C-alpha positions as CSV (number, residue, x, y, z in Angstrom):
1,M,-4.7,-14.5,65.1
2,K,-1.3,-16.4,65.6
3,K,-3.3,-18.7,67.2
4,L,-5.7,-19.1,64.7
5,F,-3.3,-19.8,62.2
6,F,-1.2,-22.7,64.1
7,L,-5.0,-24.2,64.8
8,A,-5.6,-24.1,60.7
9,C,-2.5,-25.5,59.9
10,A,-2.7,-28.2,62.4
11,V,-6.2,-29.1,61.0
12,L,-4.7,-29.2,57.1
13,C,-1.9,-31.7,58.7
14,V,-4.6,-33.9,60.1
15,V,-7.3,-34.2,57.5
16,P,-5.1,-35.9,54.4
17,A,-4.3,-38.4,57.2
18,W,-7.8,-39.1,57.8
19,G,-9.1,-38.6,54.2
20,A,-6.0,-40.9,52.7
21,A,-7.6,-44.4,51.0
22,K,-6.0,-47.2,53.0
23,Q,-3.1,-49.0,51.5
24,L,-3.5,-52.5,50.7
25,P,-1.0,-54.7,52.0
26,E,1.1,-56.4,48.7
27,I,0.5,-59.9,48.4
28,P,3.8,-61.8,48.4
29,R,5.2,-63.6,45.4
30,N,6.6,-66.9,46.6
31,N,8.9,-68.4,43.6
32,F,9.5,-72.2,43.2
33,V,13.4,-72.1,43.2
34,A,14.0,-76.0,42.7
35,K,14.6,-77.3,39.3
36,K,12.2,-80.1,39.9
37,G,10.5,-80.9,42.8
38,D,7.0,-81.1,44.9
39,W,4.9,-78.4,45.8
40,N,4.4,-79.2,49.4
41,K,8.1,-79.2,50.0
42,A,8.7,-75.9,51.9
43,R,12.6,-75.9,51.0
44,N,11.8,-75.8,47.4
45,W,10.1,-72.3,47.8
46,E,12.0,-69.0,47.8
47,F,10.1,-68.1,51.3
48,G,11.3,-71.3,52.9
49,R,7.5,-72.2,53.0
50,V,4.7,-73.7,51.2
51,P,3.0,-70.8,49.4
52,K,-0.6,-69.9,51.6
53,D,-2.6,-66.6,50.7
54,E,-0.1,-65.4,48.3
55,Y,1.0,-65.7,44.6
56,A,2.6,-69.1,43.5
57,R,5.0,-68.5,40.6
58,I,6.7,-71.3,38.6
59,I,8.9,-69.0,36.3
60,N,12.4,-70.5,36.4
61,A,12.0,-73.0,33.8
62,S,11.2,-75.5,36.7
63,V,8.9,-78.5,36.8
64,L,6.6,-78.9,39.7
65,T,4.5,-81.6,41.0
66,L,1.3,-81.4,42.9
67,D,-0.2,-84.3,44.3
68,A,-1.8,-83.4,47.5
69,A,-4.0,-80.8,49.4
70,V,-2.2,-77.5,49.7
71,P,-3.2,-74.4,51.4
72,E,-5.5,-71.8,49.3
73,V,-3.3,-69.3,47.2
74,E,-4.3,-66.0,45.6
75,S,-2.8,-67.3,42.1
76,V,-0.9,-69.5,40.4
77,I,1.8,-68.3,37.6
78,V,3.3,-70.6,35.3
79,G,5.9,-69.6,32.3
80,S,9.2,-68.6,31.6
81,R,11.6,-67.5,28.9
82,Q,13.3,-69.8,26.3
83,Y,12.4,-73.2,28.3
84,P,8.8,-73.9,29.7
85,S,8.1,-74.1,33.3
86,T,5.9,-76.9,34.0
87,L,3.1,-77.4,36.5
88,I,1.8,-81.4,36.7
89,V,-1.1,-82.2,38.9
90,E,-1.6,-85.6,40.0
91,K,-4.2,-87.7,41.9
92,G,-4.8,-86.3,45.4
93,A,-3.8,-82.9,44.4
94,D,-6.7,-80.2,46.0
95,L,-5.8,-76.7,45.1
96,K,-8.1,-73.7,45.6
97,V,-7.3,-70.3,43.9
98,R,-8.6,-67.2,44.7
99,N,-7.9,-65.5,41.4
100,A,-6.3,-67.1,38.5
101,V,-4.3,-70.1,37.0
102,T,-2.2,-68.2,34.2
103,I,-0.3,-70.9,32.1
104,W,1.8,-68.4,30.1
105,S,5.0,-66.3,30.2
106,N,5.0,-62.3,29.8
107,S,8.3,-62.5,28.2
108,E,9.6,-62.8,24.8
109,D,9.1,-66.4,23.5
110,G,7.8,-67.3,26.8
111,Q,6.6,-71.1,27.2
112,A,4.5,-72.5,29.7
113,R,3.3,-76.2,30.4
114,F,0.5,-77.8,32.2
115,H,-0.4,-81.2,32.7
116,M,-3.3,-82.5,34.6
117,K,-3.4,-86.2,35.2
118,G,-5.7,-86.0,38.7
119,G,-6.8,-84.4,41.4
120,Q,-8.7,-80.9,41.5
121,I,-8.2,-77.1,41.0
122,E,-11.1,-74.5,41.6
123,T,-10.6,-70.8,40.5
124,A,-12.2,-67.6,41.5
125,T,-12.6,-68.8,44.9
126,G,-12.4,-65.0,46.4
127,K,-15.6,-64.4,44.3
128,T,-13.6,-62.4,41.7
129,E,-13.0,-62.9,38.2
130,G,-10.5,-65.7,37.8
131,A,-10.2,-68.7,35.5
132,V,-7.5,-71.1,34.0
133,Y,-5.8,-68.9,31.4
134,V,-3.7,-70.8,28.8
135,G,-1.7,-68.5,26.5
136,T,-3.4,-65.3,27.1
137,G,-0.4,-63.3,27.3
138,G,-0.6,-60.1,25.3
139,T,2.8,-58.2,26.0
140,Y,5.0,-60.7,23.9
141,A,4.6,-63.8,21.4
142,G,4.9,-66.9,23.4
143,T,3.1,-70.3,23.6
144,A,1.4,-72.4,26.2
145,I,-0.1,-75.7,26.4
146,A,-2.1,-77.5,28.8
147,T,-2.9,-81.2,28.7
148,L,-5.9,-82.8,30.6
149,S,-5.9,-86.3,31.0
150,G,-7.6,-86.7,34.4
151,G,-8.7,-84.8,37.5
152,K,-11.1,-81.9,37.6
153,I,-11.1,-78.4,37.0
154,I,-13.8,-75.7,38.2
155,G,-14.1,-72.4,36.8
156,S,-13.7,-70.3,34.1
157,V,-11.2,-71.5,31.2
158,I,-9.7,-69.1,28.7
159,V,-7.4,-70.3,25.5
160,G,-5.2,-68.0,23.4
161,S,-5.2,-64.1,23.2
162,T,-7.4,-61.5,21.2
163,L,-4.5,-59.1,21.5
164,Q,-1.4,-58.2,19.2
165,K,1.9,-59.9,19.9
166,I,-0.2,-62.7,20.7
167,H,0.6,-65.8,22.8
168,T,-1.2,-69.0,21.3
169,G,-3.0,-71.1,23.7
170,K,-3.6,-75.1,23.5
171,V,-5.5,-77.5,25.7
172,V,-5.7,-80.8,25.0
173,V,-8.5,-82.9,26.4
174,E,-7.0,-86.3,26.2
175,G,-9.5,-89.1,27.0
176,S,-12.5,-89.8,28.7
177,E,-11.5,-88.9,32.5
178,P,-10.9,-85.1,32.5
179,V,-13.9,-83.1,33.9
180,I,-14.1,-79.3,33.0
181,V,-17.2,-77.5,34.9
182,A,-18.2,-73.9,35.8
183,G,-18.9,-74.6,39.4
184,P,-20.6,-72.4,41.8
185,F,-18.8,-69.0,40.6
186,A,-21.8,-67.1,38.7
187,Q,-19.4,-65.5,36.0
188,A,-17.9,-69.0,35.3
189,H,-17.3,-69.3,31.1
190,F,-15.0,-70.6,28.6
191,L,-13.7,-68.4,25.8
192,V,-11.5,-69.8,23.0
193,T,-9.7,-67.1,20.9
194,P,-8.4,-66.8,17.2
195,S,-5.2,-68.1,18.9
196,G,-6.5,-70.7,20.8
197,T,-6.8,-74.3,20.1
198,V,-8.9,-77.1,21.8
199,E,-8.1,-80.7,20.7
200,F,-10.2,-83.3,21.8
201,V,-8.5,-86.6,21.6
202,F,-10.6,-90.0,22.1
203,D,-9.6,-92.9,24.3
204,E,-11.5,-95.9,23.6
205,N,-14.6,-95.0,25.4
206,G,-14.8,-91.4,24.4
207,V,-13.4,-87.8,25.5
208,G,-14.1,-85.4,28.1
209,C,-16.0,-81.9,27.5
210,F,-16.4,-78.6,28.8
211,D,-19.5,-78.4,30.7
212,Y,-21.1,-75.0,31.4
213,A,-24.9,-75.9,31.3
214,E,-25.0,-75.0,34.8
215,S,-23.7,-71.3,34.6
216,P,-25.8,-68.2,33.5
217,A,-22.5,-66.4,32.1
218,G,-21.9,-66.3,28.5
219,N,-19.7,-68.9,26.6
220,R,-17.8,-68.2,23.3
221,L,-16.0,-69.8,20.2
222,M,-14.5,-66.8,18.4
223,A,-14.1,-66.7,14.6
224,G,-10.6,-68.4,13.8
225,A,-10.6,-70.4,17.1
226,T,-9.4,-74.2,16.2
227,I,-11.4,-77.2,17.6
228,V,-9.7,-80.4,16.6
229,V,-11.0,-83.9,17.3
230,D,-8.8,-87.1,17.1
231,G,-10.8,-90.3,17.3
232,S,-7.6,-92.6,16.5
233,K,-8.3,-94.7,19.8
234,Y,-12.3,-94.7,19.5
235,K,-13.7,-98.4,19.3
236,G,-17.2,-97.8,20.9
237,G,-20.6,-97.9,19.5
238,A,-22.4,-95.1,18.1
239,R,-22.9,-92.0,20.2
240,V,-23.4,-88.2,20.6
241,F,-20.5,-87.0,22.5
242,P,-20.7,-83.0,23.7
243,L,-17.5,-81.3,23.2
244,F,-18.7,-78.1,24.6
245,T,-22.2,-77.8,26.4
246,A,-23.5,-74.0,27.9
247,A,-26.6,-72.3,28.8
248,R,-25.7,-69.5,27.0
249,M,-23.2,-70.0,24.0
250,E,-22.2,-68.5,20.7
251,D,-19.8,-70.2,18.2
252,A,-19.0,-67.2,16.1
253,G,-16.8,-69.5,13.5
254,A,-14.7,-71.8,14.9
255,R,-12.8,-74.1,12.7
256,V,-13.6,-77.7,13.3
257,E,-11.0,-80.3,12.0
258,V,-12.2,-83.9,12.7
259,A,-9.6,-86.8,11.9
260,G,-8.4,-90.5,12.6
261,F,-11.7,-92.4,13.0
262,A,-11.1,-95.7,11.6
263,P,-12.9,-96.0,8.4
264,G,-15.7,-98.3,9.8
265,Y,-17.0,-94.8,11.4
266,E,-19.1,-92.0,10.1
267,T,-18.7,-88.4,12.2
268,Q,-20.8,-85.6,12.2
269,I,-20.6,-82.1,13.7
270,L,-23.8,-81.0,15.4
271,K,-24.5,-77.4,16.9
272,V,-27.4,-77.8,19.3
273,H,-29.0,-74.4,19.7
274,R,-32.1,-76.2,21.8
275,R,-32.3,-77.8,25.2
276,V,-28.6,-77.7,26.1
277,P,-26.6,-75.4,23.6
278,G,-22.9,-76.6,22.7
279,L,-20.9,-78.1,20.2
280,Y,-21.0,-82.0,19.6
281,I,-19.7,-84.8,17.6
282,K,-22.2,-87.8,16.5
283,V,-20.1,-90.8,15.9
284,S,-21.7,-93.9,14.1
285,P,-20.3,-97.0,12.8
286,V,-20.8,-97.3,9.1
287,Q,-23.8,-99.8,8.1
């Protein structure tokens, strides 16, 4: 009987070990510790190495510049309290992110800034849900601004928050050089929320757009979202410019404001539901 008792105890001790779920290793969080500097300088990071397969966090009111190809990371987090943390992406940059680029801070009055002047960023390379999130924090109120004056973003873009104690998010598409596309991830989409603003600032030739025509995912401009079109610098001829395009798109009542075009131009906002759905602006010289 004693032998059976000890055998039963041994079995009970062993079974939980066999049946226990494997603990996935925690992904390191490598903080940018310099007040200002380059991404690819190891001394600028807490771990004394450039981030690879880990979180890259710019959270100490720092200004980080990315101007070269760097190793793939899990996620990028930009934001701090009181004073904004800033990520500047220059020509030559090439960054792949398995999950997301979050431009917001989960602290009271958090601030975050992002300026893409060139290069390329691709999100959701790990084939999981990921995006460039601008002002999507929900724990505390805060502000986030992303200015795109060049370069290419591949993947989803989410602007603003749908939660209480909302952050506000603003994306400024500055000129005709920025490229924003869905890319290969099947769920890539855009979403502009009631606390989100997208501002299209024309240069002499036009302005870039959110181009998701190749994605099967749903895209949405929510009621209360704000779309601003500034044509102060436009000097071209008659054209129809896409602002948002998508194979599937819902405009639930976004506010659209058009301003700045010279008196010699007339403008008309078009909501196209056939061919390529989207939001467009028609610009015509006055006859």
